gemmi code that builds the backbone of each chain (N, CA, C; Angstrom):
import gemmi

chains = {
    "A": [
        ("MET", (-36.980, 148.093, 58.862), (-36.083, 146.957, 58.894), (-36.367, 146.036, 57.702)),
        ("PRO", (-35.361, 145.723, 56.918), (-35.607, 144.843, 55.761), (-36.064, 143.460, 56.202)),
        ("ILE", (-37.016, 142.941, 55.526), (-37.490, 141.590, 55.823), (-37.732, 140.847, 54.525)),
        ("ASP", (-37.935, 139.560, 54.625), (-38.170, 138.731, 53.446), (-39.608, 138.879, 52.960)),
        ("ARG", (-39.818, 138.430, 51.709), (-41.181, 138.378, 51.193), (-42.011, 137.457, 52.083)),
        ("PRO", (-43.280, 137.784, 52.316), (-44.112, 136.875, 53.118), (-44.264, 135.525, 52.446)),
        ("GLN", (-44.582, 134.538, 53.254), (-44.838, 133.216, 52.692), (-46.093, 133.253, 51.830)),
        ("GLU", (-46.204, 132.272, 50.940), (-47.386, 132.229, 50.067), (-48.658, 132.067, 50.897)),
        ("PRO", (-49.731, 132.747, 50.492), (-51.005, 132.511, 51.184), (-51.544, 131.131, 50.835)),
        ("PRO", (-52.207, 130.474, 51.780), (-52.831, 129.189, 51.457), (-53.959, 129.390, 50.461)),
        ("LEU", (-54.052, 128.497, 49.515), (-55.082, 128.628, 48.487), (-56.449, 128.268, 49.046)),
        ("VAL", (-57.410, 129.070, 48.708), (-58.778, 128.752, 49.111), (-59.608, 128.319, 47.905)),
        ("ILE", (-58.960, 128.327, 46.718), (-59.665, 127.851, 45.530), (-59.467, 126.346, 45.412)),
        ("GLU", (-60.331, 125.710, 44.632), (-60.220, 124.271, 44.448), (-59.084, 123.992, 43.477)),
        ("GLN", (-58.100, 123.215, 43.910), (-56.933, 122.915, 43.090), (-56.583, 121.435, 43.209)),
        ("PRO", (-55.989, 120.859, 42.172), (-55.498, 119.492, 42.314), (-54.487, 119.420, 43.458)),
        ("ALA", (-54.374, 118.258, 44.083), (-53.478, 118.095, 45.226), (-52.032, 117.985, 44.753)),
        ("ARG", (-51.432, 119.102, 44.430), (-50.015, 119.104, 44.048), (-49.389, 120.386, 44.590)),
        ("PRO", (-48.083, 120.347, 44.868), (-47.449, 121.533, 45.461), (-47.435, 122.702, 44.494)),
        ("SER", (-47.426, 123.897, 45.053), (-47.388, 125.091, 44.230), (-46.024, 125.237, 43.569)),
        ("SER", (-46.024, 125.705, 42.326), (-44.773, 125.932, 41.598), (-44.127, 127.226, 42.088)),
        ("PRO", (-42.813, 127.406, 41.782), (-42.154, 128.666, 42.167), (-42.803, 129.862, 41.476)),
        ("ILE", (-42.596, 131.029, 42.069), (-43.112, 132.260, 41.482), (-42.425, 132.528, 40.146)),
        ("VAL", (-43.207, 132.900, 39.144), (-42.668, 133.251, 37.823), (-42.893, 134.748, 37.586)),
        ("ASP", (-41.855, 135.406, 37.102), (-41.922, 136.845, 36.866), (-42.591, 137.119, 35.519)),
        ("MET", (-43.799, 137.667, 35.563), (-44.556, 137.970, 34.348), (-44.764, 139.473, 34.183)),
        ("ARG", (-43.926, 140.256, 34.815), (-44.143, 141.702, 34.807), (-44.112, 142.302, 33.406)),
        ("ASP", (-43.256, 141.775, 32.541), (-43.180, 142.333, 31.188), (-44.502, 142.174, 30.445)),
        ("ILE", (-45.171, 141.068, 30.682), (-46.446, 140.824, 30.004), (-47.514, 141.798, 30.485)),
        ("PHE", (-47.467, 142.096, 31.775), (-48.518, 142.915, 32.370), (-48.193, 144.404, 32.394)),
        ("ALA", (-46.961, 144.748, 32.059), (-46.556, 146.151, 32.178), (-47.345, 147.038, 31.233)),
        ("ARG", (-47.598, 148.228, 31.696), (-48.265, 149.222, 30.848), (-47.389, 149.511, 29.638)),
        ("LYS", (-47.989, 149.457, 28.440), (-47.220, 149.653, 27.203), (-47.361, 151.071, 26.666)),
        ("THR", (-48.339, 151.766, 27.184), (-48.592, 153.112, 26.669), (-48.519, 154.115, 27.815)),
        ("PRO", (-48.197, 155.379, 27.515), (-48.167, 156.378, 28.584), (-49.563, 156.636, 29.143)),
        ("GLN", (-49.591, 157.187, 30.336), (-50.870, 157.522, 30.950), (-51.577, 158.564, 30.087)),
        ("THR", (-52.849, 158.337, 29.859), (-53.638, 159.261, 29.052), (-54.418, 160.215, 29.953)),
        ("GLU", (-55.029, 161.200, 29.316), (-55.858, 162.122, 30.091), (-57.029, 161.366, 30.725)),
        ("GLU", (-57.537, 160.348, 30.008), (-58.612, 159.542, 30.579), (-58.122, 158.781, 31.809)),
        ("ASP", (-56.883, 158.265, 31.740), (-56.313, 157.586, 32.914), (-56.265, 158.534, 34.100)),
        ("ARG", (-55.805, 159.754, 33.822), (-55.690, 160.719, 34.912), (-57.077, 161.067, 35.475)),
        ("ALA", (-58.058, 161.157, 34.583), (-59.423, 161.450, 35.049), (-59.957, 160.293, 35.889)),
        ("GLN", (-59.660, 159.055, 35.466), (-60.112, 157.898, 36.232), (-59.412, 157.838, 37.586)),
        ("ALA", (-58.131, 158.224, 37.600), (-57.403, 158.238, 38.876), (-58.017, 159.262, 39.820)),
        ("ARG", (-58.365, 160.423, 39.279), (-58.992, 161.440, 40.126), (-60.343, 160.946, 40.652)),
        ("ALA", (-61.103, 160.275, 39.790), (-62.399, 159.746, 40.226), (-62.214, 158.678, 41.304)),
        ("PHE", (-61.189, 157.852, 41.130), (-60.894, 156.819, 42.124), (-60.554, 157.457, 43.471)),
        ("ILE", (-59.720, 158.494, 43.414), (-59.327, 159.184, 44.648), (-60.521, 159.898, 45.268)),
        ("ASP", (-61.358, 160.503, 44.435), (-62.569, 161.153, 44.958), (-63.441, 160.135, 45.697)),
        ("GLY", (-63.500, 158.916, 45.162), (-64.266, 157.867, 45.830), (-63.703, 157.546, 47.196)),
        ("LYS", (-62.368, 157.498, 47.270), (-61.735, 157.216, 48.570), (-62.030, 158.343, 49.563)),
        ("ILE", (-62.009, 159.567, 49.069), (-62.301, 160.701, 49.964), (-63.733, 160.602, 50.485)),
        ("GLU", (-64.664, 160.273, 49.591), (-66.054, 160.122, 50.017), (-66.190, 158.979, 51.021)),
        ("MET", (-65.435, 157.917, 50.814), (-65.475, 156.788, 51.738), (-64.994, 157.212, 53.127)),
        ("ILE", (-63.956, 158.034, 53.158), (-63.457, 158.528, 54.448), (-64.499, 159.425, 55.105)),
        ("ARG", (-65.129, 160.291, 54.317), (-66.136, 161.187, 54.891), (-67.246, 160.407, 55.589)),
        ("ARG", (-67.583, 159.256, 55.041), (-68.686, 158.463, 55.601), (-68.209, 157.422, 56.610)),
        ("ASP", (-66.920, 157.382, 56.894), (-66.398, 156.335, 57.772), (-67.056, 156.420, 59.151)),
        ("PRO", (-67.574, 155.305, 59.640), (-68.294, 155.349, 60.917), (-67.380, 155.332, 62.142)),
        ("TYR", (-66.106, 155.103, 61.950), (-65.211, 154.939, 63.103), (-64.187, 156.063, 63.248)),
        ("MET", (-63.814, 156.744, 62.163), (-62.796, 157.783, 62.266), (-63.380, 159.039, 62.913)),
        ("THR", (-62.535, 159.754, 63.681), (-62.949, 161.033, 64.253), (-62.893, 162.103, 63.166)),
        ("ASP", (-63.503, 163.249, 63.444), (-63.466, 164.342, 62.470), (-62.024, 164.772, 62.189)),
        ("ALA", (-61.198, 164.792, 63.237), (-59.797, 165.186, 63.055), (-59.061, 164.172, 62.187)),
        ("GLU", (-59.325, 162.892, 62.417), (-58.679, 161.847, 61.609), (-59.129, 161.935, 60.150)),
        ("LYS", (-60.422, 162.218, 59.968), (-60.928, 162.351, 58.591), (-60.275, 163.545, 57.892)),
        ("ALA", (-60.176, 164.651, 58.603), (-59.587, 165.848, 57.989), (-58.142, 165.594, 57.582)),
        ("ALA", (-57.393, 164.933, 58.465), (-55.986, 164.652, 58.156), (-55.866, 163.691, 56.985)),
        ("ALA", (-56.709, 162.669, 56.978), (-56.645, 161.674, 55.907), (-57.031, 162.294, 54.566)),
        ("ILE", (-58.085, 163.104, 54.568), (-58.537, 163.724, 53.319), (-57.486, 164.714, 52.805)),
        ("ALA", (-56.881, 165.446, 53.718), (-55.833, 166.383, 53.298), (-54.676, 165.645, 52.639)),
        ("ASP", (-54.320, 164.504, 53.200), (-53.230, 163.705, 52.629), (-53.604, 163.192, 51.238)),
        ("ILE", (-54.808, 162.680, 51.125), (-55.229, 162.102, 49.846), (-55.384, 163.170, 48.776)),
        ("GLU", (-55.861, 164.357, 49.177), (-56.082, 165.407, 48.176), (-54.775, 165.866, 47.533)),
        ("THR", (-53.657, 165.636, 48.181), (-52.370, 165.995, 47.569), (-52.060, 165.088, 46.388)),
        ("ARG", (-52.773, 163.987, 46.257), (-52.495, 163.012, 45.189), (-53.413, 163.185, 43.992)),
        ("ARG", (-54.347, 164.134, 44.050), (-55.286, 164.306, 42.932), (-54.582, 164.886, 41.722)),
    ],
    "B": [
        ("MET", (-54.803, 148.310, 38.162), (-54.153, 148.318, 39.456), (-53.767, 149.748, 39.815)),
        ("PHE", (-54.057, 150.115, 41.052), (-53.797, 151.476, 41.497), (-52.745, 151.416, 42.600)),
        ("ASP", (-51.583, 152.023, 42.357), (-50.482, 152.003, 43.331), (-50.363, 153.387, 43.965)),
        ("TRP", (-50.723, 153.457, 45.237), (-50.717, 154.746, 45.933), (-49.308, 155.300, 46.109)),
        ("ALA", (-48.289, 154.493, 45.934), (-46.913, 154.972, 46.146), (-46.400, 155.769, 44.955)),
        ("ARG", (-47.139, 155.788, 43.851), (-46.642, 156.391, 42.617), (-47.400, 157.679, 42.272)),
        ("SER", (-46.719, 158.514, 41.500), (-47.396, 159.700, 40.981), (-48.207, 159.359, 39.725)),
        ("ASP", (-47.866, 158.242, 39.069), (-48.650, 157.719, 37.946), (-49.287, 156.403, 38.403)),
        ("PRO", (-50.346, 156.487, 39.198), (-50.791, 155.321, 39.972), (-51.426, 154.195, 39.178)),
        ("TRP", (-52.040, 154.477, 38.002), (-52.655, 153.380, 37.244), (-51.560, 152.558, 36.593)),
        ("GLN", (-51.435, 151.305, 36.961), (-50.397, 150.454, 36.436), (-50.992, 149.150, 35.910)),
        ("THR", (-50.180, 148.482, 35.081), (-50.558, 147.294, 34.315), (-51.581, 147.674, 33.248)),
        ("ASP", (-51.572, 146.922, 32.185), (-52.398, 147.302, 31.041), (-52.723, 146.056, 30.230)),
        ("VAL", (-53.604, 145.229, 30.765), (-53.990, 144.017, 30.046), (-55.506, 143.903, 30.050)),
        ("PRO", (-56.069, 143.436, 28.934), (-57.531, 143.254, 28.926), (-57.934, 142.074, 29.788)),
        ("PHE", (-59.128, 142.154, 30.331), (-59.611, 141.075, 31.194), (-59.650, 139.743, 30.446)),
        ("THR", (-59.868, 139.829, 29.121), (-59.970, 138.599, 28.333), (-58.651, 137.844, 28.254)),
        ("SER", (-57.550, 138.487, 28.633), (-56.255, 137.801, 28.584), (-55.917, 137.116, 29.912)),
        ("LEU", (-56.873, 137.072, 30.803), (-56.622, 136.511, 32.130), (-57.147, 135.085, 32.272)),
        ("ASP", (-57.296, 134.390, 31.135), (-57.870, 133.043, 31.193), (-57.079, 132.108, 32.100)),
        ("ASN", (-55.751, 132.253, 32.125), (-54.930, 131.364, 32.951), (-55.108, 131.621, 34.444)),
        ("TYR", (-55.747, 132.722, 34.765), (-55.834, 133.131, 36.173), (-57.244, 133.031, 36.748)),
        ("VAL", (-58.229, 133.225, 35.909), (-59.610, 133.149, 36.396), (-59.981, 131.688, 36.612)),
        ("THR", (-60.492, 131.397, 37.768), (-60.920, 130.041, 38.086), (-62.283, 130.120, 38.755)),
        ("THR", (-62.716, 129.069, 39.366), (-64.037, 129.084, 39.993), (-63.915, 128.728, 41.466)),
        ("MET", (-64.885, 129.188, 42.221), (-64.911, 128.904, 43.655), (-66.363, 128.839, 44.088)),
        ("ALA", (-66.663, 127.861, 44.900), (-68.039, 127.681, 45.366), (-68.268, 128.445, 46.664)),
        ("ALA", (-69.437, 129.048, 46.765), (-69.806, 129.736, 48.004), (-71.319, 129.820, 48.071)),
        ("HIS", (-71.862, 129.397, 49.179), (-73.291, 129.501, 49.436), (-74.122, 128.892, 48.311)),
        ("GLY", (-73.659, 127.744, 47.809), (-74.433, 127.011, 46.821), (-74.268, 127.475, 45.395)),
        ("ASN", (-73.438, 128.484, 45.179), (-73.191, 128.971, 43.824), (-71.716, 128.818, 43.469)),
        ("SER", (-71.445, 128.758, 42.159), (-70.072, 128.724, 41.673), (-69.743, 130.083, 41.075)),
        ("TYR", (-68.683, 130.687, 41.563), (-68.331, 132.036, 41.123), (-66.998, 132.033, 40.371)),
        ("PRO", (-66.893, 132.796, 39.275), (-65.566, 133.019, 38.690), (-64.775, 133.920, 39.620)),
        ("VAL", (-63.527, 133.536, 39.909), (-62.702, 134.315, 40.840), (-61.315, 134.532, 40.256)),
        ("LEU", (-60.694, 135.616, 40.657), (-59.334, 135.952, 40.248), (-58.485, 136.014, 41.523)),
        ("PRO", (-57.748, 134.938, 41.834), (-56.960, 134.937, 43.072), (-55.821, 135.960, 43.011)),
        ("VAL", (-55.787, 136.853, 43.979), (-54.816, 137.948, 44.020), (-54.068, 137.896, 45.346)),
        ("TRP", (-52.745, 138.115, 45.276), (-51.919, 138.192, 46.485), (-51.139, 139.498, 46.385)),
        ("ASN", (-51.433, 140.448, 47.247), (-50.679, 141.694, 47.214), (-50.023, 141.945, 48.568)),
        ("SER", (-48.830, 142.537, 48.511), (-48.020, 142.721, 49.714), (-47.299, 144.052, 49.679)),
        ("THR", (-47.019, 144.559, 50.877), (-46.122, 145.699, 51.056), (-45.193, 145.365, 52.209)),
        ("TRP", (-43.887, 145.508, 51.978), (-42.963, 145.233, 53.070), (-41.647, 145.962, 52.831)),
        ("ALA", (-40.861, 146.094, 53.908), (-39.578, 146.789, 53.837), (-38.524, 145.861, 53.238)),
        ("ILE", (-37.846, 146.349, 52.202), (-36.789, 145.530, 51.591), (-35.406, 146.098, 51.886)),
        ("GLY", (-35.344, 147.239, 52.538), (-34.067, 147.852, 52.868), (-34.304, 149.018, 53.796)),
        ("ALA", (-33.239, 149.671, 54.178), (-33.379, 150.837, 55.037), (-34.127, 151.921, 54.272)),
        ("ASP", (-35.312, 152.267, 54.759), (-36.137, 153.306, 54.146), (-36.527, 152.989, 52.705)),
        ("THR", (-36.639, 151.735, 52.394), (-37.123, 151.317, 51.072), (-38.203, 150.250, 51.247)),
        ("TYR", (-39.330, 150.484, 50.605), (-40.448, 149.543, 50.680), (-40.771, 149.012, 49.290)),
        ("ARG", (-41.451, 147.872, 49.261), (-41.850, 147.243, 47.997), (-43.341, 146.957, 48.007)),
        ("ASN", (-43.997, 147.364, 46.937), (-45.375, 146.942, 46.671), (-45.343, 145.861, 45.606)),
        ("GLU", (-46.138, 144.843, 45.789), (-46.076, 143.719, 44.868), (-47.472, 143.131, 44.694)),
        ("ALA", (-47.743, 142.642, 43.498), (-49.013, 141.959, 43.237), (-48.758, 140.714, 42.414)),
        ("LEU", (-49.402, 139.638, 42.788), (-49.276, 138.371, 42.078), (-50.667, 137.813, 41.792)),
        ("LEU", (-50.761, 137.109, 40.685), (-51.986, 136.397, 40.344), (-51.680, 134.906, 40.332)),
        ("TYR", (-52.655, 134.110, 40.737), (-52.427, 132.662, 40.754), (-52.744, 132.074, 39.382)),
        ("ASN", (-51.709, 131.467, 38.785), (-51.848, 130.840, 37.476), (-52.336, 129.413, 37.691)),
        ("ASN", (-53.605, 129.175, 37.400), (-54.161, 127.859, 37.702), (-53.828, 126.828, 36.642)),
        ("VAL", (-53.142, 127.236, 35.546), (-52.694, 126.269, 34.551), (-51.412, 125.592, 35.018)),
        ("ARG", (-50.477, 126.376, 35.541), (-49.226, 125.777, 36.010), (-49.182, 125.638, 37.530)),
        ("SER", (-50.261, 126.005, 38.201), (-50.361, 125.897, 39.664), (-49.251, 126.641, 40.383)),
        ("GLY", (-49.175, 127.918, 40.128), (-48.183, 128.742, 40.818), (-48.524, 130.213, 40.690)),
        ("TRP", (-47.905, 131.021, 41.555), (-48.167, 132.462, 41.530), (-47.288, 133.138, 40.488)),
        ("ASP", (-47.876, 134.036, 39.710), (-47.148, 134.845, 38.729), (-46.998, 136.264, 39.270)),
        ("LEU", (-45.769, 136.746, 39.273), (-45.523, 138.130, 39.683), (-45.935, 139.044, 38.529)),
        ("VAL", (-46.921, 139.902, 38.750), (-47.414, 140.753, 37.663), (-47.095, 142.222, 37.892)),
        ("TYR", (-46.713, 142.581, 39.111), (-46.411, 143.986, 39.372), (-45.502, 144.096, 40.584)),
        ("GLN", (-44.540, 145.016, 40.494), (-43.632, 145.269, 41.619), (-43.133, 146.701, 41.518)),
        ("TYR", (-43.084, 147.392, 42.655), (-42.599, 148.770, 42.653), (-41.920, 149.047, 43.988)),
        ("ASP", (-40.645, 149.478, 43.916), (-39.886, 149.831, 45.106), (-39.860, 151.345, 45.253)),
        ("TYR", (-40.003, 151.810, 46.480), (-40.077, 153.254, 46.689), (-39.484, 153.617, 48.038)),
        ("ALA", (-39.070, 154.876, 48.134), (-38.474, 155.368, 49.376), (-39.569, 155.712, 50.376)),
        ("ALA", (-39.435, 155.198, 51.587), (-40.386, 155.513, 52.663), (-39.779, 155.057, 53.979)),
        ("THR", (-40.052, 155.821, 55.007), (-39.586, 155.432, 56.338), (-40.638, 154.568, 57.019)),
        ("ASP", (-40.221, 153.880, 58.075), (-41.190, 153.097, 58.843), (-42.290, 154.002, 59.387)),
        ("ALA", (-41.905, 155.203, 59.821), (-42.902, 156.124, 60.365), (-43.932, 156.498, 59.311)),
        ("GLN", (-43.474, 156.759, 58.100), (-44.407, 157.106, 57.023), (-45.343, 155.933, 56.713)),
        ("GLN", (-44.823, 154.738, 56.807), (-45.610, 153.568, 56.445), (-46.604, 153.158, 57.526)),
        ("LYS", (-46.323, 153.531, 58.762), (-47.093, 152.955, 59.862), (-47.883, 153.962, 60.691)),
        ("ASN", (-47.601, 155.268, 60.526), (-48.292, 156.261, 61.350), (-49.254, 157.080, 60.500)),
        ("GLY", (-50.225, 157.701, 61.191), (-51.160, 158.557, 60.489), (-52.080, 157.762, 59.588)),
        ("TRP", (-52.573, 158.411, 58.552), (-53.496, 157.757, 57.609), (-52.688, 156.887, 56.656)),
        ("ILE", (-52.840, 155.597, 56.777), (-52.087, 154.690, 55.908), (-52.986, 154.014, 54.905)),
        ("GLY", (-54.207, 154.493, 54.821), (-55.105, 153.968, 53.808), (-55.915, 152.793, 54.332)),
        ("SER", (-56.783, 152.294, 53.468), (-57.581, 151.119, 53.808), (-57.224, 150.028, 52.816)),
        ("TRP", (-57.430, 148.790, 53.169), (-56.779, 147.735, 52.401), (-57.647, 146.506, 52.150)),
        ("ALA", (-58.762, 146.374, 52.794), (-59.526, 145.138, 52.646), (-60.410, 145.190, 51.403)),
        ("PRO", (-60.896, 144.036, 50.941), (-61.802, 144.042, 49.785), (-63.038, 144.895, 50.063)),
        ("ILE", (-63.467, 145.637, 49.041), (-64.633, 146.506, 49.219), (-65.285, 146.746, 47.858)),
        ("VAL", (-66.584, 146.888, 47.850), (-67.304, 147.434, 46.700), (-67.726, 148.833, 47.117)),
        ("GLU", (-67.153, 149.835, 46.491), (-67.461, 151.211, 46.879), (-68.805, 151.617, 46.290)),
        ("THR", (-69.674, 152.141, 47.125), (-71.057, 152.409, 46.712), (-71.401, 153.854, 47.014)),
        ("PHE", (-71.272, 154.689, 46.011), (-71.519, 156.109, 46.213), (-72.706, 156.631, 45.424)),
        ("GLN", (-73.369, 155.755, 44.683), (-74.520, 156.217, 43.920), (-75.529, 155.086, 43.818)),
        ("SER", (-76.778, 155.442, 43.607), (-77.859, 154.466, 43.672), (-78.326, 153.895, 42.338)),
        ("PRO", (-77.886, 154.420, 41.170), (-78.540, 153.965, 39.931), (-78.091, 152.612, 39.387)),
        ("TYR", (-77.368, 151.796, 40.144), (-77.005, 150.480, 39.631), (-78.243, 149.601, 39.553)),
        ("ILE", (-78.402, 148.889, 38.417), (-79.553, 148.011, 38.227), (-79.088, 146.736, 37.538)),
        ("ASN", (-79.468, 145.597, 38.087), (-79.218, 144.285, 37.475), (-77.737, 143.998, 37.227)),
        ("THR", (-76.878, 144.437, 38.103), (-75.464, 144.071, 37.966), (-75.288, 142.615, 38.378)),
        ("ASN", (-74.266, 141.979, 37.791), (-73.937, 140.619, 38.196), (-73.462, 140.616, 39.649)),
        ("GLN", (-73.544, 139.441, 40.246), (-73.034, 139.312, 41.606), (-71.519, 139.543, 41.597)),
        ("MET", (-71.042, 140.275, 42.590), (-69.596, 140.526, 42.685), (-69.232, 140.743, 44.141)),
        ("GLY", (-67.946, 140.542, 44.434), (-67.493, 140.704, 45.805), (-66.133, 140.092, 46.007)),
        ("ALA", (-65.919, 139.489, 47.159), (-64.628, 138.879, 47.487), (-64.876, 137.613, 48.290)),
        ("LEU", (-64.037, 136.601, 48.060), (-64.172, 135.329, 48.770), (-62.837, 134.965, 49.400)),
        ("GLY", (-62.874, 134.470, 50.602), (-61.676, 133.926, 51.240), (-60.568, 134.927, 51.457)),
        ("ALA", (-60.874, 136.165, 51.840), (-59.844, 137.186, 52.028), (-59.007, 136.875, 53.276)),
        ("GLN", (-57.690, 136.860, 53.095), (-56.769, 136.518, 54.180), (-55.742, 137.632, 54.368)),
        ("ILE", (-55.143, 137.662, 55.553), (-54.096, 138.641, 55.829), (-52.986, 137.991, 56.640)),
        ("SER", (-51.761, 138.481, 56.405), (-50.603, 138.079, 57.207), (-49.789, 139.328, 57.492)),
        ("GLY", (-49.316, 139.471, 58.704), (-48.485, 140.615, 59.066), (-47.194, 140.148, 59.701)),
        ("SER", (-46.215, 141.052, 59.711), (-44.935, 140.693, 60.337), (-44.849, 141.356, 61.711)),
        ("ASP", (-44.040, 140.753, 62.595), (-43.846, 141.357, 63.908), (-42.694, 142.362, 63.847)),
        ("SER", (-42.341, 142.926, 64.996), (-41.307, 143.967, 65.020), (-39.931, 143.430, 64.646)),
        ("ASN", (-39.777, 142.109, 64.647), (-38.506, 141.504, 64.236), (-38.515, 141.087, 62.764)),
        ("GLY", (-39.592, 141.399, 62.066), (-39.659, 141.052, 60.656), (-40.075, 139.623, 60.393)),
        ("VAL", (-40.621, 138.958, 61.398), (-41.065, 137.570, 61.229), (-42.544, 137.567, 60.867)),
        ("TRP", (-42.849, 136.964, 59.720), (-44.236, 136.937, 59.263), (-45.054, 135.954, 60.082)),
        ("GLY", (-46.268, 136.335, 60.382), (-47.188, 135.447, 61.060), (-47.939, 134.579, 60.066)),
        ("SER", (-48.798, 133.734, 60.589), (-49.579, 132.855, 59.727), (-50.658, 133.654, 59.000)),
        ("TRP", (-51.049, 133.134, 57.848), (-52.187, 133.710, 57.151), (-53.470, 133.327, 57.881)),
        ("GLY", (-54.397, 134.237, 57.917), (-55.681, 133.939, 58.537), (-56.785, 134.709, 57.850)),
        ("LEU", (-57.971, 134.151, 57.861), (-59.113, 134.861, 57.272), (-59.352, 136.175, 58.011)),
        ("LEU", (-59.780, 137.190, 57.283), (-60.080, 138.469, 57.925), (-61.094, 138.253, 59.050)),
        ("SER", (-60.869, 138.969, 60.133), (-61.724, 138.809, 61.307), (-61.952, 140.188, 61.930)),
        ("PRO", (-62.832, 140.277, 62.921), (-63.067, 141.581, 63.572), (-61.823, 142.144, 64.254)),
        ("SER", (-60.801, 141.328, 64.490), (-59.596, 141.837, 65.137), (-58.725, 142.654, 64.183)),
        ("ASN", (-58.953, 142.541, 62.869), (-58.106, 143.274, 61.928), (-58.894, 143.967, 60.820)),
        ("SER", (-60.207, 143.972, 60.916), (-61.024, 144.586, 59.859), (-62.430, 144.807, 60.401)),
        ("TYR", (-63.203, 145.566, 59.657), (-64.607, 145.725, 60.049), (-65.479, 145.680, 58.808)),
        ("VAL", (-66.715, 145.313, 59.024), (-67.669, 145.246, 57.916), (-68.315, 146.614, 57.764)),
        ("ARG", (-68.162, 147.159, 56.569), (-68.732, 148.481, 56.303), (-69.990, 148.319, 55.464)),
        ("THR", (-71.067, 148.906, 55.913), (-72.345, 148.768, 55.223), (-72.891, 150.157, 54.927)),
        ("ASP", (-72.792, 150.564, 53.666), (-73.271, 151.898, 53.296), (-74.714, 151.894, 52.803)),
        ("ASN", (-75.199, 150.713, 52.380), (-76.592, 150.609, 51.915), (-76.904, 151.584, 50.788)),
        ("VAL", (-76.012, 151.686, 49.832), (-76.245, 152.547, 48.670), (-75.917, 151.743, 47.407)),
        ("GLY", (-76.846, 151.653, 46.494), (-76.560, 151.128, 45.172), (-76.613, 149.619, 45.032)),
        ("PHE", (-76.187, 148.881, 46.025), (-76.133, 147.419, 45.936), (-76.813, 146.799, 47.154)),
        ("GLN", (-77.205, 145.541, 46.966), (-77.785, 144.810, 48.086), (-76.963, 143.567, 48.359)),
        ("LEU", (-76.973, 143.163, 49.584), (-76.152, 142.035, 49.997), (-76.771, 140.721, 49.534)),
        ("VAL", (-75.940, 139.874, 48.912), (-76.361, 138.510, 48.584), (-76.014, 137.596, 49.759)),
        ("PHE", (-74.772, 137.678, 50.237), (-74.403, 137.003, 51.483), (-73.162, 137.666, 52.053)),
        ("LEU", (-72.959, 137.438, 53.335), (-71.787, 137.960, 54.032), (-71.299, 136.905, 55.001)),
        ("ASP", (-70.026, 136.552, 54.891), (-69.362, 135.710, 55.880), (-68.348, 136.605, 56.586)),
        ("PRO", (-68.722, 137.167, 57.720), (-67.847, 138.166, 58.347), (-66.509, 137.556, 58.800)),
        ("ASN", (-65.374, 138.217, 58.503), (-65.255, 139.406, 57.686), (-64.557, 139.094, 56.349)),
        ("TYR", (-64.599, 137.847, 55.913), (-63.704, 137.416, 54.846), (-64.381, 137.154, 53.499)),
        ("ALA", (-65.678, 137.229, 53.426), (-66.351, 136.961, 52.151), (-67.673, 137.706, 52.079)),
        ("PHE", (-67.943, 138.251, 50.904), (-69.236, 138.887, 50.691), (-69.507, 138.929, 49.190)),
        ("VAL", (-70.778, 138.977, 48.851), (-71.200, 139.148, 47.462), (-72.393, 140.101, 47.466)),
        ("VAL", (-72.394, 141.019, 46.507), (-73.506, 141.960, 46.379), (-74.008, 141.936, 44.940)),
        ("ASN", (-75.218, 142.449, 44.741), (-75.749, 142.676, 43.398), (-76.702, 143.863, 43.473)),
        ("SER", (-77.336, 144.110, 42.356), (-78.322, 145.202, 42.358), (-79.487, 144.810, 41.466)),
    ],
}
model = gemmi.Model(1)
for chain_id, residues in chains.items():
    chain = gemmi.Chain(chain_id)
    for i, (resn, *xyz) in enumerate(residues, 1):
        res = gemmi.Residue()
        res.name, res.seqid = resn, gemmi.SeqId(i, " ")
        for name, pos in zip(("N", "CA", "C"), xyz):
            atom = gemmi.Atom()
            atom.name, atom.element = name, gemmi.Element(name[0])
            atom.pos, atom.b_iso = gemmi.Position(*pos), 0.0
            res.add_atom(atom)
        chain.add_residue(res)
    model.add_chain(chain)
structure = gemmi.Structure()
structure.add_model(model)
structure.setup_entities()
């Protein structure tokens, strides 16, 4: 079901007592300017491997839940 | 930034040194820490369409800057059933050779969820009702922990 963007989170950092400004779209500044490199892909695989290891060590998931989760994640390597 | 909804998951490409407008300070347990306030969300924007979004708080103009957004096809069942991933702040510790790293972690982690009618609830600090503290005891040692919304580790 379509819903609206969530409300802004309350700030927990120290800020002057003034209302927050509207959201500004800065995506162009932050957008990736270069194609994914082989190093990027290697880092992504390492990141995913870390998640798989985290699932293997999860103290609360059952073996069946771990197997299903790892199988799902391994499709993204 | 890593977006699990994409086949090219590494997104955004800016050096940390360009984040001066976003890095600020926050006090915790008698220390002042440099922090990068982040607000990330996933929600349904249409029938079988979801949006991932990330914003950084610009402390110069006192407002949130949208830095990343990605819309993708997914059903409610895909988003809510089975393995949907983990989402809370974490320092992943899979090896022991870390030595003398700076203190790092997360402060003031909050969550808000919507009900079945799409009405968002209030933001609240992470608690045992929606998260758990994971302690692997590998590579890093705890500096402090405020369960479940703040922690700092070092080595």
